[in-house]
Backbone as CSV, one residue per row, in Angstrom:
resi,resn,N_x,N_y,N_z,CA_x,CA_y,CA_z,C_x,C_y,C_z
1,MET,0.859,-1.168,0.000,0.000,0.000,0.000,0.896,1.219,0.000
2,SER,0.737,2.073,-0.979,1.590,3.249,-1.042,1.193,4.245,0.052
3,ASP,2.132,5.089,0.375,1.876,6.071,1.433,0.719,6.990,1.083
4,SER,0.623,7.411,-0.173,-0.474,8.309,-0.560,-1.828,7.608,-0.457
5,ASP,-1.863,6.312,-0.780,-3.118,5.559,-0.649,-3.506,5.421,0.817
6,LYS,-2.509,5.192,1.678,-2.786,5.096,3.115,-3.353,6.412,3.635
7,VAL,-2.745,7.507,3.206,-3.199,8.831,3.658,-4.620,9.092,3.187
8,GLU,-4.907,8.772,1.924,-6.267,8.974,1.407,-7.290,8.160,2.184
9,ALA,-6.976,6.904,2.453,-7.902,6.036,3.181,-8.138,6.577,4.588
10,LYS,-7.060,6.938,5.272,-7.188,7.453,6.640,-7.906,8.802,6.647
11,THR,-7.686,9.613,5.616,-8.374,10.909,5.520,-9.871,10.706,5.375
12,ASP,-10.270,9.776,4.508,-11.697,9.478,4.350,-12.296,9.012,5.675
13,GLU,-11.576,8.141,6.373,-12.072,7.641,7.649,-12.225,8.773,8.664
14,ALA,-11.214,9.630,8.770,-11.259,10.729,9.743,-12.342,11.742,9.385
15,LYS,-12.407,12.093,8.108,-13.426,13.042,7.650,-14.818,12.489,7.949
16,GLY,-14.990,11.208,7.702,-16.282,10.576,7.965,-16.642,10.583,9.437
17,LYS,-15.657,10.323,10.280,-15.915,10.310,11.725,-16.335,11.698,12.207
18,VAL,-15.667,12.723,11.693,-16.026,14.097,12.071,-17.444,14.416,11.621
19,LYS,-17.765,14.097,10.369,-19.118,14.363,9.865,-20.165,13.618,10.681
20,GLU,-19.887,12.365,10.989,-20.847,11.574,11.754,-21.047,12.181,13.142
21,THR,-19.964,12.557,13.788,-20.040,13.132,15.137,-20.778,14.462,15.138
22,VAL,-20.436,15.331,14.188,-21.103,16.640,14.104,-22.573,16.444,13.753
23,GLY,-22.849,15.572,12.813,-24.241,15.309,12.441,-25.058,14.823,13.617
24,HIS,-24.463,13.939,14.417,-25.156,13.434,15.605,-25.367,14.557,16.617
25,ALA,-24.352,15.387,16.798,-24.428,16.466,17.791,-25.502,17.490,17.455
26,VAL,-25.674,17.775,16.166,-26.660,18.793,15.783,-27.977,18.187,15.309
27,GLY,-28.068,16.860,15.345,-29.314,16.204,14.953,-29.539,16.154,13.452
28,ASN,-28.466,16.151,12.679,-28.571,16.103,11.226,-28.294,14.671,10.766
29,GLU,-29.360,13.920,10.545,-29.223,12.512,10.166,-28.527,12.345,8.815
30,SER,-28.744,13.274,7.917,-28.120,13.207,6.599,-26.595,13.334,6.714
31,LEU,-26.131,14.251,7.539,-24.697,14.432,7.744,-24.100,13.216,8.444
32,GLU,-24.842,12.652,9.387,-24.392,11.421,10.059,-24.206,10.296,9.037
33,ALA,-25.195,10.131,8.177,-25.132,9.069,7.165,-23.985,9.314,6.194
34,GLU,-23.785,10.553,5.813,-22.673,10.890,4.917,-21.339,10.545,5.582
35,GLY,-21.256,10.803,6.878,-20.048,10.467,7.622,-19.798,8.970,7.657
36,ARG,-20.839,8.205,7.882,-20.684,6.741,7.886,-20.261,6.248,6.503
37,THR,-20.808,6.865,5.457,-20.435,6.498,4.090,-18.964,6.798,3.826
38,ASP,-18.500,7.970,4.255,-17.092,8.331,4.072,-16.174,7.356,4.817
39,GLN,-16.584,6.974,6.019,-15.776,6.018,6.785,-15.716,4.668,6.071
40,ALA,-16.849,4.224,5.570,-16.887,2.948,4.850,-16.016,3.013,3.598
41,LYS,-16.044,4.147,2.928,-15.217,4.344,1.744,-13.736,4.216,2.110
42,GLY,-13.343,4.824,3.215,-11.956,4.732,3.668,-11.569,3.311,4.037
43,HIS,-12.449,2.622,4.744,-12.176,1.228,5.132,-12.068,0.330,3.899
44,THR,-12.949,0.561,2.932,-12.935,-0.233,1.708,-11.658,0.013,0.915
45,ARG,-11.269,1.276,0.814,-10.040,1.609,0.090,-8.831,0.956,0.761
46,GLU,-8.807,1.007,2.088,-7.698,0.408,2.828,-7.667,-1.114,2.618
47,ALA,-8.818,-1.754,2.663,-8.883,-3.206,2.467,-8.442,-3.591,1.052
48,ALA,-8.841,-2.804,0.068,-8.452,-3.090,-1.311,-6.943,-2.967,-1.484
49,GLU,-6.357,-1.959,-0.877,-4.913,-1.772,-0.981,-4.160,-2.906,-0.281
50,LYS,-4.685,-3.340,0.848,-4.047,-4.462,1.551,-4.133,-5.740,0.724
51,ALA,-5.263,-5.938,0.053,-5.413,-7.115,-0.805,-4.424,-7.057,-1.964
52,LYS,-4.262,-5.885,-2.563,-3.291,-5.742,-3.650,-1.880,-6.045,-3.151
53,ASP,-1.556,-5.553,-1.966,-0.235,-5.830,-1.381,-0.033,-7.326,-1.160
54,ALA,-1.069,-8.003,-0.685,-0.963,-9.436,-0.417,-0.727,-10.211,-1.708
55,VAL,-1.441,-9.858,-2.755,-1.266,-10.528,-4.042,0.144,-10.256,-4.576
56,LYS,0.568,-9.032,-4.451,1.920,-8.674,-4.904,2.972,-9.488,-4.155
57,ASP,2.805,-9.615,-2.843,3.748,-10.398,-2.037,3.763,-11.863,-2.467
58,ILE,2.604,-12.418,-2.760,2.522,-13.818,-3.185,3.317,-14.017,-4.475
59,PHE,3.107,-13.134,-5.434,3.818,-13.272,-6.704,5.316,-13.034,-6.551
60,GLU,5.691,-12.094,-5.703,7.116,-11.856,-5.483,7.774,-13.057,-4.814
61,ASN,7.106,-13.645,-3.836,7.656,-14.822,-3.153,7.717,-16.017,-4.093
62,ARG,6.720,-16.167,-4.926,6.707,-17.274,-5.890,7.875,-17.120,-6.860
63,HIS,8.127,-15.898,-7.280,9.224,-15.624,-8.203,10.574,-15.921,-7.516
64,LYS,10.717,-15.527,-6.263,11.949,-15.789,-5.523,12.176,-17.282,-5.375
65,ASP,11.110,-18.022,-5.077,11.220,-19.474,-4.908,11.625,-20.150,-6.209
66,SER,11.115,-19.686,-7.324,11.467,-20.307,-8.604,12.905,-19.985,-9.003
67,ASP,13.453,-18.885,-8.529,14.847,-18.536,-8.804,15.812,-19.439,-8.040
68,LYS,15.381,-19.984,-6.916,16.233,-20.838,-6.094,16.454,-22.197,-6.736
69,ASP,15.502,-22.635,-7.547,15.588,-23.980,-8.167,16.633,-23.980,-9.197
């Protein structure tokens, strides 16, 4: 996961948490829902990047193992 992707994911999560908290505090259900959506977007982006990293690691390890033979 690149650093910029990590920052984007964490930014979405933080922005969403703020929106959700403010929406709850002022009784704005729409803002609360938008905040939850932003958080989910950040979590999804982070999970996708981790999956890409895992696949990349598998292929790199497979390549290293085949070089040893």
